[in-house]
N, C-alpha and C positions, 0 to 999 in steps of 0.2 A: 226604699229601693224598688226598682223595676225589674221585671223580667222580660226580655225581648225574645219572642219565638219567631224564628224566621225559617220558613219552609222554601227551600232553593232546590234548583236542578243539580243534580251529582256533578255534571260538568262544571259547575260554577263553585262547589263547595271547597275545593282545595285552595284556590286562589282567595276565596272569601276568608277562610281561616287564616291563612298567611297575613292578610291585611289587617284581621282583628288583632292578632298577636303582635302584629308590628306596632300596632297602636295601643298596646298595653291592656287589651281586653281579652280575658279568657272565656272560652266557650265550650259547652258539651254538645258533642256531635251525636245525633241519633239517627239511624237508617229509617227510612219511611218510603211508602209507595204511593204514587199519585193515583187518582181516580180514573180520569178520562183516558189517558195514554197507558196506564198501568206501568209506568217507568218508574226506577228508582228516584227517590229524592232524598235530600238531607234536610233534617230538622235541627237547627242550631238554637241553643239555649244560652242566653247572655245576660247575666245579672249585672246591672249597673245602677249607679245613682240616678235620680231623675234628671239632672243637669247633663248627664252623658247619653240620654236616650237619643236625642237628635244626631249626635255624632255617629252612633252605631248605626243609625237608619241611613245617614248618608253614605257611610262606607258600603253598606249592602246594596244600596240603589247605584253606586259606582260600578260594582263588580258584576251584579246580577242584571243584566240587560235582557230584555225581551228580543227574540229573534224568530224569524220564520224557518220552520224546518218542514221538509217534505217526508210524509209517511205512506206507506201502502196499507190500504183498508184491510183490517184483521177479519172482518166479518162479511159475510155476502149481503148485498142490498136487499131490501125486503122485497118479497114476492120471487126471487129467483134462487131458490135453495137448490135447484138441481145443477145448474151452471153458474160457476163463480169465476169472475175474471177480477182479480184485484186491480184497483185503480189508485193513482197517488192523489194525496190531499194535502194542501199546505196548512200547517197549524203553527200558531204562535206558542213558542216555548220560553223557558228561562223567566227572568224577572224573580220576583219573590212575594211570598205572602208573609206579612209582617204583623204580629200581635204584640201589644205591650200590656202586660198585667202589673198590677199593684201587688207588692210583696209585704206582707204584715210582719213577718219575721224572717231574717236571714242568719244563719250561722254556719261559719267554716270550722270543722274540727279536723 
């Protein structure tokens, strides 16, 4: 058995869960928060046999595409604490961070 942990953007999680269920994979959804942009993420846990790992990863790759998004800077630039004028920056968001772990024991009760 393998455990696929996928950290995805909240915007992608609904479609991803639908696609996993449609392909007969069950997933556990956990709310999580990203570090850099401090936005909500979703962490999905999918337990599968070793031969199904690549199928699950391909579904994640199809749904969770990276894209450019414009954000306004939340903090003042260094050295100008007295006057702050927010400015937009482009950041790549989306995609997925995927971990595949070996499972020594699995039991569903």
